[in-house]
N, CA, C and O atoms as a Tinker XYZ file with bonds, in Angstrom:
   396  protein
     1  N     16.438000  -44.163000  -34.723000    73     2
     2  CA    15.381000  -44.242000  -33.736000    64     1     3
     3  C     15.980000  -44.685000  -32.383000    63     2     4     5
     4  O     16.921000  -45.478000  -32.340000    81     3
     5  N     15.430000  -44.171000  -31.315000    73     3     6
     6  CA    15.929000  -44.500000  -29.978000    64     5     7
     7  C     14.772000  -44.744000  -29.028000    63     6     8     9
     8  O     13.676000  -44.225000  -29.236000    81     7
     9  N     15.000000  -45.509000  -28.015000    73     7    10
    10  CA    13.965000  -45.790000  -26.979000    64     9    11
    11  C     14.650000  -45.708000  -25.599000    63    10    12    13
    12  O     15.812000  -46.075000  -25.423000    81    11
    13  N     13.859000  -45.204000  -24.630000    73    11    14
    14  CA    14.353000  -45.065000  -23.258000    64    13    15
    15  C     13.971000  -46.393000  -22.537000    63    14    16    17
    16  O     13.149000  -47.181000  -23.006000    81    15
    17  N     14.625000  -46.578000  -21.370000    73    15    18
    18  CA    14.440000  -47.859000  -20.661000    64    17    19
    19  C     14.459000  -47.710000  -19.213000    63    18    20    21
    20  O     15.098000  -46.807000  -18.675000    81    19
    21  N     13.751000  -48.602000  -18.539000    73    19    22
    22  CA    13.752000  -48.653000  -17.043000    64    21    23
    23  C     15.052000  -49.167000  -16.461000    63    22    24    25
    24  O     15.282000  -49.038000  -15.258000    81    23
    25  N     15.954000  -49.777000  -17.334000    73    23    26
    26  CA    17.204000  -50.309000  -16.823000    64    25    27
    27  C     18.358000  -49.295000  -16.949000    63    26    28    29
    28  O     19.522000  -49.693000  -16.982000    81    27
    29  N     18.051000  -48.020000  -17.017000    73    27    30
    30  CA    19.003000  -46.947000  -16.994000    64    29    31
    31  C     19.751000  -46.834000  -18.340000    63    30    32    33
    32  O     20.815000  -46.217000  -18.384000    81    31
    33  N     19.205000  -47.432000  -19.476000    73    31    34
    34  CA    19.929000  -47.342000  -20.734000    64    33    35
    35  C     19.023000  -46.753000  -21.814000    63    34    36    37
    36  O     17.831000  -46.523000  -21.610000    81    35
    37  N     19.635000  -46.522000  -22.957000    73    35    38
    38  CA    18.965000  -46.047000  -24.199000    64    37    39
    39  C     19.345000  -47.082000  -25.240000    63    38    40    41
    40  O     20.503000  -47.490000  -25.320000    81    39
    41  N     18.373000  -47.509000  -26.038000    73    39    42
    42  CA    18.611000  -48.347000  -27.165000    64    41    43
    43  C     18.500000  -47.549000  -28.448000    63    42    44    45
    44  O     17.536000  -46.802000  -28.616000    81    43
    45  N     19.445000  -47.679000  -29.353000    73    43    46
    46  CA    19.424000  -47.090000  -30.667000    64    45    47
    47  C     19.095000  -48.184000  -31.676000    63    46    48    49
    48  O     19.725000  -49.240000  -31.724000    81    47
    49  N     18.102000  -47.887000  -32.461000    73    47    50
    50  CA    17.553000  -48.883000  -33.421000    64    49    51
    51  C     17.732000  -48.466000  -34.869000    63    50    52    53
    52  O     17.733000  -47.274000  -35.176000    81    51
    53  N     17.886000  -49.440000  -35.770000    73    51    54
    54  CA    17.928000  -49.173000  -37.180000    64    53    55
    55  C     16.477000  -49.074000  -37.693000    63    54    56    57
    56  O     15.687000  -49.998000  -37.497000    81    55
    57  N     16.146000  -48.001000  -38.320000    73    55    58
    58  CA    14.777000  -47.765000  -38.879000    64    57    59
    59  C     14.526000  -48.801000  -39.999000    63    58    60    61
    60  O     13.409000  -49.305000  -40.112000    81    59
    61  N     15.508000  -49.120000  -40.804000    73    59    62
    62  CA    15.303000  -50.005000  -41.982000    64    61    63
    63  C     15.172000  -51.474000  -41.562000    63    62    64    65
    64  O     14.364000  -52.206000  -42.133000    81    63
    65  N     15.947000  -51.905000  -40.583000    73    63    66
    66  CA    15.915000  -53.337000  -40.197000    64    65    67
    67  C     15.119000  -53.639000  -38.933000    63    66    68    69
    68  O     14.729000  -54.779000  -38.680000    81    67
    69  N     14.878000  -52.541000  -38.111000    73    67    70
    70  CA    14.184000  -52.757000  -36.843000    64    69    71
    71  C     15.081000  -53.446000  -35.760000    63    70    72    73
    72  O     14.588000  -53.858000  -34.710000    81    71
    73  N     16.360000  -53.553000  -36.037000    73    71    74
    74  CA    17.288000  -54.214000  -35.119000    64    73    75
    75  C     17.998000  -53.183000  -34.235000    63    74    76    77
    76  O     18.148000  -52.017000  -34.602000    81    75
    77  N     18.414000  -53.633000  -33.103000    73    75    78
    78  CA    19.187000  -52.781000  -32.160000    64    77    79
    79  C     20.597000  -52.545000  -32.724000    63    78    80    81
    80  O     21.295000  -53.474000  -33.131000    81    79
    81  N     20.965000  -51.315000  -32.730000    73    79    82
    82  CA    22.330000  -50.994000  -33.228000    64    81    83
    83  C     23.293000  -50.935000  -32.031000    63    82    84    85
    84  O     24.394000  -51.483000  -32.088000    81    83
    85  N     22.883000  -50.290000  -30.987000    73    83    86
    86  CA    23.756000  -50.192000  -29.797000    64    85    87
    87  C     22.904000  -49.871000  -28.546000    63    86    88    89
    88  O     21.742000  -49.482000  -28.659000    81    87
    89  N     23.493000  -50.038000  -27.386000    73    87    90
    90  CA    22.938000  -49.673000  -26.091000    64    89    91
    91  C     23.816000  -48.648000  -25.515000    63    90    92    93
    92  O     25.032000  -48.838000  -25.465000    81    91
    93  N     23.244000  -47.521000  -25.055000    73    91    94
    94  CA    23.967000  -46.428000  -24.408000    64    93    95
    95  C     23.754000  -46.527000  -22.908000    63    94    96    97
    96  O     22.623000  -46.593000  -22.427000    81    95
    97  N     24.876000  -46.536000  -22.170000    73    95    98
    98  CA    24.819000  -46.658000  -20.722000    64    97    99
    99  C     25.602000  -45.486000  -20.126000    63    98   100   101
   100  O     26.595000  -45.007000  -20.673000    81    99
   101  N     25.080000  -45.050000  -18.949000    73    99   102
   102  CA    25.744000  -43.915000  -18.255000    64   101   103
   103  C     24.901000  -43.200000  -17.290000    63   102   104   105
   104  O     25.389000  -42.468000  -16.428000    81   103
   105  N     23.570000  -43.414000  -17.430000    73   103   106
   106  CA    22.680000  -42.782000  -16.417000    64   105   107
   107  C     22.618000  -43.621000  -15.188000    63   106   108   109
   108  O     22.859000  -44.828000  -15.226000    81   107
   109  N     22.283000  -42.960000  -14.052000    73   107   110
   110  CA    22.158000  -43.643000  -12.797000    64   109   111
   111  C     20.703000  -43.903000  -12.381000    63   110   112   113
   112  O     20.448000  -44.454000  -11.309000    81   111
   113  N     19.768000  -43.509000  -13.223000    73   111   114
   114  CA    18.322000  -43.728000  -13.018000    64   113   115
   115  C     17.683000  -44.164000  -14.289000    63   114   116   117
   116  O     18.311000  -44.123000  -15.347000    81   115
   117  N     16.423000  -44.590000  -14.216000    73   115   118
   118  CA    15.751000  -44.994000  -15.439000    64   117   119
   119  C     15.623000  -43.836000  -16.368000    63   118   120   121
   120  O     15.397000  -42.706000  -15.934000    81   119
   121  N     15.770000  -44.104000  -17.691000    73   119   122
   122  CA    15.742000  -43.004000  -18.664000    64   121   123
   123  C     14.235000  -42.756000  -19.022000    63   122   124   125
   124  O     13.483000  -43.669000  -19.365000    81   123
   125  N     13.888000  -41.540000  -18.923000    73   123   126
   126  CA    12.470000  -41.126000  -19.162000    64   125   127
   127  C     12.220000  -40.650000  -20.577000    63   126   128   129
   128  O     11.234000  -41.050000  -21.196000    81   127
   129  N     13.069000  -39.825000  -21.091000    73   127   130
   130  CA    12.815000  -39.208000  -22.399000    64   129   131
   131  C     14.059000  -39.208000  -23.255000    63   130   132   133
   132  O     15.173000  -39.096000  -22.743000    81   131
   133  N     13.873000  -39.335000  -24.568000    73   131   134
   134  CA    14.983000  -39.192000  -25.524000    64   133   135
   135  C     14.477000  -38.333000  -26.646000    63   134   136   137
   136  O     13.285000  -38.235000  -26.938000    81   135
   137  N     15.486000  -37.702000  -27.271000    73   135   138
   138  CA    15.221000  -36.863000  -28.492000    64   137   139
   139  C     16.454000  -36.933000  -29.378000    63   138   140   141
   140  O     17.581000  -36.944000  -28.883000    81   139
   141  N     16.242000  -36.981000  -30.689000    73   139   142
   142  CA    17.349000  -37.002000  -31.634000    64   141   143
   143  C     17.263000  -35.732000  -32.488000    63   142   144   145
   144  O     16.194000  -35.338000  -32.953000    81   143
   145  N     18.433000  -35.108000  -32.676000    73   143   146
   146  CA    18.520000  -33.911000  -33.508000    64   145   147
   147  C     18.058000  -34.201000  -34.918000    63   146   148   149
   148  O     18.115000  -35.349000  -35.358000    81   147
   149  N     17.593000  -33.168000  -35.656000    73   147   150
   150  CA    17.067000  -33.360000  -36.983000    64   149   151
   151  C     18.100000  -33.922000  -37.989000    63   150   152   153
   152  O     17.747000  -34.574000  -38.972000    81   151
   153  N     19.362000  -33.648000  -37.709000    73   151   154
   154  CA    20.449000  -34.206000  -38.592000    64   153   155
   155  C     20.810000  -35.642000  -38.210000    63   154   156   157
   156  O     21.625000  -36.267000  -38.889000    81   155
   157  N     20.224000  -36.175000  -37.142000    73   155   158
   158  CA    20.396000  -37.504000  -36.687000    64   157   159
   159  C     21.745000  -37.779000  -36.059000    63   158   160   161
   160  O     22.130000  -38.939000  -35.913000    81   159
   161  N     22.499000  -36.701000  -35.670000    73   159   162
   162  CA    23.852000  -36.882000  -35.152000    64   161   163
   163  C     23.900000  -36.923000  -33.641000    63   162   164   165
   164  O     24.754000  -37.595000  -33.062000    81   163
   165  N     22.966000  -36.191000  -32.980000    73   163   166
   166  CA    23.040000  -36.052000  -31.511000    64   165   167
   167  C     21.740000  -36.590000  -30.872000    63   166   168   169
   168  O     20.645000  -36.308000  -31.358000    81   167
   169  N     21.871000  -37.346000  -29.807000    73   167   170
   170  CA    20.758000  -37.869000  -29.080000    64   169   171
   171  C     20.831000  -37.223000  -27.637000    63   170   172   173
   172  O     21.886000  -37.169000  -27.005000    81   171
   173  N     19.702000  -36.769000  -27.199000    73   171   174
   174  CA    19.592000  -36.228000  -25.792000    64   173   175
   175  C     18.761000  -37.226000  -24.975000    63   174   176   177
   176  O     17.729000  -37.703000  -25.447000    81   175
   177  N     19.212000  -37.547000  -23.737000    73   175   178
   178  CA    18.444000  -38.431000  -22.908000    64   177   179
   179  C     18.346000  -37.783000  -21.504000    63   178   180   181
   180  O     19.259000  -37.090000  -21.055000    81   179
   181  N     17.196000  -38.038000  -20.830000    73   179   182
   182  CA    16.907000  -37.486000  -19.488000    64   181   183
   183  C     16.478000  -38.522000  -18.523000    63   182   184   185
   184  O     15.793000  -39.483000  -18.872000    81   183
   185  N     16.882000  -38.328000  -17.307000    73   183   186
   186  CA    16.449000  -39.201000  -16.199000    64   185   187
   187  C     15.948000  -38.310000  -15.095000    63   186   188   189
   188  O     16.088000  -37.089000  -15.170000    81   187
   189  N     15.354000  -38.912000  -14.048000    73   187   190
   190  CA    14.858000  -38.160000  -12.886000    64   189   191
   191  C     16.073000  -37.607000  -12.009000    63   190   192   193
   192  O     15.832000  -36.898000  -11.032000    81   191
   193  N     17.223000  -37.896000  -12.323000    73   191   194
   194  CA    18.369000  -37.439000  -11.480000    64   193   195
   195  C     18.790000  -36.016000  -11.856000    63   194   196   197
   196  O     19.886000  -35.570000  -11.519000    81   195
   197  N     17.906000  -35.322000  -12.552000    73   195   198
   198  CA    18.131000  -33.903000  -12.977000    64   197   199
   199  C     19.271000  -33.667000  -13.939000    63   198   200   201
   200  O     19.915000  -32.618000  -13.914000    81   199
   201  N     19.517000  -34.653000  -14.791000    73   199   202
   202  CA    20.550000  -34.562000  -15.773000    64   201   203
   203  C     20.019000  -34.869000  -17.163000    63   202   204   205
   204  O     19.090000  -35.660000  -17.328000    81   203
   205  N     20.629000  -34.225000  -18.174000    73   203   206
   206  CA    20.391000  -34.619000  -19.575000    64   205   207
   207  C     21.739000  -34.934000  -20.151000    63   206   208   209
   208  O     22.662000  -34.130000  -20.024000    81   207
   209  N     21.887000  -36.069000  -20.777000    73   207   210
   210  CA    23.129000  -36.455000  -21.400000    64   209   211
   211  C     22.974000  -36.305000  -22.899000    63   210   212   213
   212  O     21.917000  -36.603000  -23.455000    81   211
   213  N     24.032000  -35.839000  -23.557000    73   211   214
   214  CA    24.089000  -35.738000  -25.017000    64   213   215
   215  C     25.057000  -36.812000  -25.497000    63   214   216   217
   216  O     26.134000  -37.017000  -24.938000    81   215
   217  N     24.619000  -37.489000  -26.562000    73   215   218
   218  CA    25.375000  -38.636000  -27.116000    64   217   219
   219  C     25.601000  -38.438000  -28.614000    63   218   220   221
   220  O     24.765000  -37.835000  -29.287000    81   219
   221  N     26.681000  -38.920000  -29.128000    73   219   222
   222  CA    26.947000  -39.044000  -30.533000    64   221   223
   223  C     26.290000  -40.283000  -31.023000    63   222   224   225
   224  O     26.656000  -41.377000  -30.596000    81   223
   225  N     25.289000  -40.161000  -31.943000    73   223   226
   226  CA    24.477000  -41.316000  -32.304000    64   225   227
   227  C     25.365000  -42.309000  -33.058000    63   226   228   229
   228  O     25.241000  -43.508000  -32.806000    81   227
   229  N     26.237000  -41.898000  -33.950000    73   227   230
   230  CA    27.043000  -42.810000  -34.753000    64   229   231
   231  C     27.948000  -43.679000  -34.003000    63   230   232   233
   232  O     28.211000  -44.810000  -34.410000    81   231
   233  N     28.466000  -43.168000  -32.858000    73   231   234
   234  CA    29.465000  -43.933000  -32.064000    64   233   235
   235  C     28.954000  -44.376000  -30.733000    63   234   236   237
   236  O     29.467000  -45.341000  -30.167000    81   235
   237  N     27.951000  -43.698000  -30.207000    73   235   238
   238  CA    27.468000  -44.040000  -28.841000    64   237   239
   239  C     28.280000  -43.301000  -27.788000    63   238   240   241
   240  O     28.090000  -43.538000  -26.595000    81   239
   241  N     29.164000  -42.426000  -28.190000    73   239   242
   242  CA    30.055000  -41.710000  -27.234000    64   241   243
   243  C     29.248000  -40.635000  -26.508000    63   242   244   245
   244  O     28.499000  -39.885000  -27.134000    81   243
   245  N     29.401000  -40.567000  -25.220000    73   243   246
   246  CA    28.775000  -39.540000  -24.430000    64   245   247
   247  C     29.524000  -38.235000  -24.657000    63   246   248   249
   248  O     30.741000  -38.192000  -24.473000    81   247
   249  N     28.833000  -37.169000  -25.051000    73   247   250
   250  CA    29.437000  -35.838000  -25.357000    64   249   251
   251  C     29.570000  -34.977000  -24.083000    63   250   252   253
   252  O     30.624000  -34.411000  -23.791000    81   251
   253  N     28.424000  -34.908000  -23.326000    73   251   254
   254  CA    28.421000  -34.066000  -22.149000    64   253   255
   255  C     27.161000  -34.384000  -21.314000    63   254   256   257
   256  O     26.235000  -35.063000  -21.757000    81   255
   257  N     27.190000  -33.855000  -20.091000    73   255   258
   258  CA    26.029000  -33.991000  -19.192000    64   257   259
   259  C     25.613000  -32.563000  -18.836000    63   258   260   261
   260  O     26.443000  -31.769000  -18.393000    81   259
   261  N     24.293000  -32.221000  -19.032000    73   259   262
   262  CA    23.726000  -30.990000  -18.667000    64   261   263
   263  C     22.973000  -31.135000  -17.350000    63   262   264   265
   264  O     22.391000  -32.191000  -17.101000    81   263
   265  N     22.963000  -30.109000  -16.497000    73   263   266
   266  CA    22.291000  -30.205000  -15.203000    64   265   267
   267  C     21.044000  -29.314000  -15.190000    63   266   268   269
   268  O     20.995000  -28.250000  -15.806000    81   267
   269  N     20.049000  -29.802000  -14.460000    73   267   270
   270  CA    18.804000  -29.041000  -14.215000    64   269   271
   271  C     18.564000  -28.899000  -12.740000    63   270   272   273
   272  O     19.101000  -29.652000  -11.928000    81   271
   273  N     17.732000  -27.904000  -12.395000    73   271   274
   274  CA    17.331000  -27.698000  -11.001000    64   273   275
   275  C     16.289000  -28.667000  -10.546000    63   274   276   277
   276  O     16.294000  -29.081000   -9.387000    81   275
   277  N     15.356000  -29.057000  -11.460000    73   275   278
   278  CA    14.313000  -30.061000  -11.116000    64   277   279
   279  C     14.306000  -31.082000  -12.237000    63   278   280   281
   280  O     14.821000  -30.803000  -13.320000    81   279
   281  N     13.747000  -32.236000  -12.014000    73   279   282
   282  CA    13.632000  -33.251000  -13.012000    64   281   283
   283  C     12.832000  -32.758000  -14.197000    63   282   284   285
   284  O     11.850000  -32.038000  -14.018000    81   283
   285  N     13.233000  -33.131000  -15.423000    73   283   286
   286  CA    12.542000  -32.650000  -16.638000    64   285   287
   287  C     11.322000  -33.478000  -16.902000    63   286   288   289
   288  O     11.222000  -34.628000  -16.475000    81   287
   289  N     10.392000  -32.879000  -17.613000    73   287   290
   290  CA     9.178000  -33.565000  -18.121000    64   289   291
   291  C      9.310000  -33.848000  -19.567000    63   290   292   293
   292  O      8.616000  -34.722000  -20.087000    81   291
   293  N     10.212000  -33.116000  -20.279000    73   291   294
   294  CA    10.393000  -33.306000  -21.722000    64   293   295
   295  C     11.712000  -32.780000  -22.138000    63   294   296   297
   296  O     12.324000  -31.968000  -21.443000    81   295
   297  N     12.159000  -33.238000  -23.274000    73   295   298
   298  CA    13.411000  -32.822000  -23.878000    64   297   299
   299  C     13.216000  -32.842000  -25.392000    63   298   300   301
   300  O     12.719000  -33.826000  -25.940000    81   299
   301  N     13.609000  -31.748000  -26.077000    73   299   302
   302  CA    13.377000  -31.690000  -27.546000    64   301   303
   303  C     14.425000  -30.754000  -28.161000    63   302   304   305
   304  O     14.863000  -29.777000  -27.554000    81   303
   305  N     14.808000  -31.109000  -29.411000    73   303   306
   306  CA    15.612000  -30.222000  -30.202000    64   305   307
   307  C     14.708000  -29.352000  -31.050000    63   306   308   309
   308  O     13.573000  -29.712000  -31.364000    81   307
   309  N     15.268000  -28.144000  -31.428000    73   307   310
   310  CA    14.565000  -27.258000  -32.378000    64   309   311
   311  C     14.590000  -27.918000  -33.736000    63   310   312   313
   312  O     15.415000  -28.795000  -33.990000    81   311
   313  N     13.697000  -27.504000  -34.606000    73   311   314
   314  CA    13.647000  -28.167000  -35.965000    64   313   315
   315  C     14.975000  -28.163000  -36.721000    63   314   316   317
   316  O     15.269000  -29.098000  -37.466000    81   315
   317  N     15.757000  -27.137000  -36.535000    73   315   318
   318  CA    17.089000  -27.077000  -37.239000    64   317   319
   319  C     18.169000  -27.814000  -36.419000    63   318   320   321
   320  O     19.279000  -27.997000  -36.918000    81   319
   321  N     17.876000  -28.239000  -35.181000    73   319   322
   322  CA    18.872000  -29.009000  -34.354000    64   321   323
   323  C     19.843000  -28.136000  -33.635000    63   322   324   325
   324  O     20.746000  -28.658000  -32.982000    81   323
   325  N     19.719000  -26.855000  -33.710000    73   323   326
   326  CA    20.718000  -25.992000  -33.078000    64   325   327
   327  C     20.420000  -25.608000  -31.639000    63   326   328   329
   328  O     21.262000  -25.016000  -30.964000    81   327
   329  N     19.253000  -25.935000  -31.179000    73   327   330
   330  CA    18.814000  -25.628000  -29.791000    64   329   331
   331  C     18.252000  -26.936000  -29.153000    63   330   332   333
   332  O     17.656000  -27.770000  -29.833000    81   331
   333  N     18.471000  -27.075000  -27.814000    73   331   334
   334  CA    17.867000  -28.156000  -27.059000    64   333   335
   335  C     17.069000  -27.462000  -25.933000    63   334   336   337
   336  O     17.562000  -26.543000  -25.280000    81   335
   337  N     15.859000  -27.916000  -25.735000    73   335   338
   338  CA    15.051000  -27.399000  -24.671000    64   337   339
   339  C     14.547000  -28.497000  -23.764000    63   338   340   341
   340  O     14.294000  -29.612000  -24.220000    81   339
   341  N     14.396000  -28.198000  -22.486000    73   339   342
   342  CA    13.917000  -29.157000  -21.493000    64   341   343
   343  C     12.937000  -28.395000  -20.619000    63   342   344   345
   344  O     13.220000  -27.279000  -20.183000    81   343
   345  N     11.772000  -29.005000  -20.360000    73   343   346
   346  CA    10.803000  -28.469000  -19.489000    64   345   347
   347  C     10.735000  -29.279000  -18.287000    63   346   348   349
   348  O     10.596000  -30.500000  -18.358000    81   347
   349  N     10.835000  -28.601000  -17.094000    73   347   350
   350  CA    10.906000  -29.311000  -15.810000    64   349   351
   351  C      9.549000  -29.461000  -15.090000    63   350   352   353
   352  O      8.535000  -28.900000  -15.506000    81   351
   353  N      9.573000  -30.203000  -14.046000    73   351   354
   354  CA     8.361000  -30.427000  -13.265000    64   353   355
   355  C      7.831000  -29.172000  -12.598000    63   354   356   357
   356  O      6.660000  -29.160000  -12.219000    81   355
   357  N      8.624000  -28.105000  -12.427000    73   355   358
   358  CA     8.180000  -26.884000  -11.822000    64   357   359
   359  C      7.599000  -25.906000  -12.888000    63   358   360   361
   360  O      7.146000  -24.812000  -12.553000    81   359
   361  N      7.623000  -26.314000  -14.131000    73   359   362
   362  CA     7.066000  -25.490000  -15.180000    64   361   363
   363  C      8.111000  -24.564000  -15.828000    63   362   364   365
   364  O      7.775000  -23.705000  -16.642000    81   363
   365  N      9.325000  -24.750000  -15.467000    73   363   366
   366  CA    10.431000  -23.978000  -16.081000    64   365   367
   367  C     10.918000  -24.620000  -17.371000    63   366   368   369
   368  O     10.798000  -25.832000  -17.549000    81   367
   369  N     11.465000  -23.812000  -18.269000    73   367   370
   370  CA    12.058000  -24.299000  -19.527000    64   369   371
   371  C     13.514000  -23.792000  -19.581000    63   370   372   373
   372  O     13.800000  -22.604000  -19.431000    81   371
   373  N     14.409000  -24.764000  -19.804000    73   371   374
   374  CA    15.790000  -24.407000  -19.954000    64   373   375
   375  C     16.216000  -24.683000  -21.379000    63   374   376   377
   376  O     15.877000  -25.728000  -21.935000    81   375
   377  N     16.959000  -23.758000  -21.983000    73   375   378
   378  CA    17.370000  -23.886000  -23.383000    64   377   379
   379  C     18.876000  -23.802000  -23.513000    63   378   380   381
   380  O     19.507000  -22.946000  -22.893000    81   379
   381  N     19.447000  -24.661000  -24.295000    73   379   382
   382  CA    20.904000  -24.672000  -24.551000    64   381   383
   383  C     21.091000  -24.547000  -26.077000    63   382   384   385
   384  O     20.319000  -25.099000  -26.862000    81   383
   385  N     22.138000  -23.805000  -26.466000    73   383   386
   386  CA    22.560000  -23.689000  -27.864000    64   385   387
   387  C     23.558000  -24.763000  -28.174000    63   386   388   389
   388  O     24.554000  -24.919000  -27.468000    81   387
   389  N     23.293000  -25.532000  -29.260000    73   387   390
   390  CA    24.238000  -26.601000  -29.680000    64   389   391
   391  C     25.410000  -25.939000  -30.372000    63   390   392   393
   392  O     25.223000  -25.119000  -31.271000    81   391
   393  N     26.635000  -26.296000  -29.953000    73   391   394
   394  CA    27.842000  -25.678000  -30.511000    64   393   395
   395  C     28.452000  -26.638000  -31.531000    63   394   396
   396  O     29.480000  -26.328000  -32.133000    81   395
């Protein structure tokens, strides 16, 4: 489980204990949305700076940064985790295939 924060970080939590496992840092703005892939391996986070960062949940390592034309309103993985979609404030949807 993960939560976004106004302090530009993401907190990853243990579902069984309810305790924080780690804090992910790297965004330059408050984190608005997070999503975790169905296999629990990848976390996507979005801020108003028009970027989405992908993180390895097990290690907290940043995998990559994806760019958008406008700030996103949402970010979500497909049910099988192979696609990531983001809807922006202009009503556009951008989709990436997970490799």
